[in-house]
N, C-alpha and C positions, 0 to 999 in steps of 0.2 A: 449169968444175968444177962438178959437180952436188952439191947438198946437200939435206937434208930439213928440213921444218919440223914443228911440233907441231900439225898439223891446220890450219895457216893456208896461205894461198896465198902463194907466194913468186915473185917475178919479178925479173929483173935490172934494176938501176937505169936502164940505157940504154933498155930496152923500156918501163918505166914512164913515163919522160919523154916518149917518143914517144906512148904512149897518152894521157897526161893532156893533152898539147898538141893531140891530135887531137879530143878530146871538146869539145862546145859546151855550156857551162853553161846557156845559154838553152833548150836542148833537154831539160833535166832528165835527163841520162844515168843509166843504170842498168847496173851490171855484174851479169850473172846467171851462175850456175854450176850444172852438173849434167850428167848423161848425156843423150843425145839424146832419149830417151823422156820424161824429166822435163821437159826444156826445151820440147818440143812440147806437153805437157799444160799447162805453165804459161802458154803464150801463148794457150790457149783460154779462160782465165780473164780476167776484167776486172781490170786492175791499178789500184790506187789512184793518185791523182795525186801524193800525198806520203805518205811514210811516218810 
């Protein structure tokens, strides 16, 4: 069943658990969002090590 959020990202609990278990904290994972053009442009910039 689909539902909407108030501008937040929503994901089913089952998929969130899969994603969290897949990520390696030692790698300092980052989840990025945006359309393809925005994401491509963001990878051209140097990212800070920590926020």
